[in-house]
C-alpha positions in Angstrom: -4.9 20.4 -2.6 -2.8 17.7 -3.8 -4.2 14.4 -5.1 -3.6 11.2 -3.2 -3.5 7.9 -5.0 -3.8 4.7 -3.0 -2.8 1.4 -4.7 -4.6 -1.3 -2.8 -2.9 -4.7 -3.4 -4.7 -7.2 -1.3 -5.4 -10.5 -3.2 -8.9 -10.8 -1.7 -9.9 -7.5 -0.1 -13.3 -8.9 0.8 -11.6 -11.2 3.3 -9.6 -8.5 4.9 -10.7 -6.7 8.1 -7.8 -4.4 8.4 -7.1 -3.4 4.8 -10.8 -2.8 4.1 -11.2 -0.7 7.3 -8.0 1.4 6.5 -9.3 2.2 3.0 -12.7 3.1 4.3 -11.2 5.5 6.9 -9.0 7.1 4.3 -11.8 7.6 1.8 -14.2 8.9 4.5 -11.5 11.4 5.6 -10.2 12.6 2.3 -13.3 12.3 0.1 -12.7 13.4 -3.5 -9.1 14.3 -2.7 -8.2 10.6 -2.7 -8.4 7.9 -5.4 -8.2 4.2 -4.5 -7.2 1.7 -7.1 -8.3 -1.8 -5.8 -6.1 -4.0 -7.9 -7.8 -7.2 -7.0 -11.1 -5.8 -8.1 -9.8 -4.1 -11.2 -7.6 -7.0 -12.4 -8.7 -10.3 -11.1 -7.1 -11.8 -14.2 -3.9 -9.9 -13.6 -4.2 -8.1 -16.9 -3.2 -4.6 -15.9 -4.6 -1.6 -17.9 -1.2 0.1 -18.2 -2.4 3.4 -19.6 -5.1 3.7 -16.9 -2.6 3.0 -14.1 0.0 5.4 -15.6 -2.6 8.1 -15.9 -3.6 7.6 -12.2 0.0 8.0 -11.2 0.5 11.1 -13.3 -2.5 12.8 -11.7 -1.3 12.1 -8.2 1.1 14.0 -6.0 1.2 11.5 -3.2 1.0 7.7 -3.7 0.3 5.2 -0.9 0.8 1.5 -1.3 -1.6 -0.4 1.0 -1.1 -4.1 1.1 -0.7 -7.1 3.4 2.8 -8.6 3.7 2.6 -12.2 2.4 5.4 -14.6 3.0 7.6 -11.6 3.7 6.9 -9.9 0.4 4.4 -7.9 -1.6 1.4 -9.6 -2.9 1.9 -10.9 -6.5 -0.5 -8.4 -8.0 1.5 -5.5 -6.7 4.7 -6.9 -8.2 2.9 -7.5 -11.5 1.5 -3.9 -11.4 5.0 -2.5 -10.8 6.5 -4.6 -13.6 3.7 -3.6 -16.1 3.2 0.0 -15.1 6.6 1.4 -14.2 8.1 1.1 -17.7 11.1 2.5 -19.5 10.1 5.9 -20.8 7.6 6.4 -18.0 9.3 5.6 -14.7 12.9 5.5 -15.8 15.2 5.8 -18.7 14.9 8.3 -21.5 11.8 10.4 -20.9 11.0 8.3 -17.8 10.5 11.2 -15.5 6.7 10.9 -14.9 7.1 10.0 -11.2 9.8 12.5 -10.3 9.0 14.6 -7.3 6.0 12.6 -6.3 5.9 11.2 -2.7 5.5 7.5 -2.0 4.8 5.7 1.3 4.0 2.1 2.1 1.4 0.9 4.6 1.6 -2.8 5.1 -0.3 -5.2 7.4 1.1 -8.4 8.9 -0.5 -11.4 10.4 2.3 -11.8 12.9 3.1 -9.5 15.8 5.9 -7.0 15.7 8.3 -9.2 17.6 8.3 -11.7 14.8 10.0 -9.1 12.5 13.2 -8.8 14.6 15.8 -9.3 11.9 16.8 -12.8 13.0 14.7 -15.5 11.4 12.3 -12.9 9.8 13.7 -9.7 8.4 12.6 -6.3 9.8 9.8 -4.7 7.8 12.1 -1.9 6.7 14.3 -4.6 5.1 11.3 -6.4 3.5 10.2 -3.3 1.7 13.6 -2.4 0.3 12.8 -3.5 -3.2 9.8 -1.2 -3.3 11.8 1.6 -1.7 14.7 1.4 -4.1 12.3 1.0 -7.1 10.6 4.2 -6.0 13.8 6.1 -5.5 15.1 4.9 -8.9 11.9 6.2 -10.5 12.3 9.6 -8.9 9.8 9.3 -6.0 10.5 11.0 -2.7 10.4 8.1 -0.2 8.2 8.8 2.8 8.7 5.6 4.7 6.9 2.4 5.7 4.1 2.2 8.2 3.5 -1.3 9.4 0.4 -2.6 11.1 1.4 -5.7 13.0 -0.8 -8.5 14.1 -3.7 -7.7 11.8 -4.8 -11.2 11.1 -8.4 -12.1 11.8 -9.9 -15.4 10.6 -13.6 -16.0 11.1 -14.3 -19.2 12.9 -10.8 -19.3 14.3 -10.6 -16.0 16.2 -13.2 -14.7 18.6 -15.2 -11.4 18.7 -12.8 -9.9 21.2 -9.9 -10.5 18.8 -11.9 -9.0 15.9 -12.6 -5.9 17.9 -8.9 -5.5 18.7 -8.0 -5.9 15.0 -10.6 -3.3 14.1 -9.4 -0.9 16.7 -5.8 -1.3 15.6 -6.7 -0.8 12.0 -8.6 2.4 12.9 -5.6 3.7 14.8 -3.3 2.8 11.9 -5.6 4.7 9.5 -5.4 7.7 11.8 -1.6 7.6 11.7 -1.8 7.4 7.9 -4.2 10.3 7.7 -1.9 12.5 9.8 1.1 11.6 7.6 -0.9 12.2 4.3 -2.2 15.5 5.6 1.4 16.6 6.3 2.3 15.8 2.6 -0.5 17.5 0.8 
């Protein structure tokens, strides 16, 4: 079976209900067929171990970016990871074919509801992930789409237990969708 690599790019995963739960569900389902790189745990100082990250990518057949959308963009650590890891001679340019033929998909959570991302004041999610999509395509990945989880915000002391339960249920349902998609790719 193919190897699945998850790049988790939450700036503080310990504070996330949805992203933590999604990762847990994926790991429980796929077991040793999945590898999760929690960037905020590995690189709290933003000093990326480039050879380790490139090796993880080389070993994978399918790559999933799992991150919250912050201010209509990727978290800073994911942008830094892309800049540091997808280098000339690895991801593009002469000899830069290490990602060719691998599959990449994005799962992103948002604090706001789906209606916020209507393309008027706030861009549609598909438009917000275009830099990731086009970087992936340029690097030879086979783009598999974006899977948004809208309204995933829970703040302890602000939201009630009913809201927490709804966020958890939505995250589990989202994880199930991702599992089905990943199963279809491996």
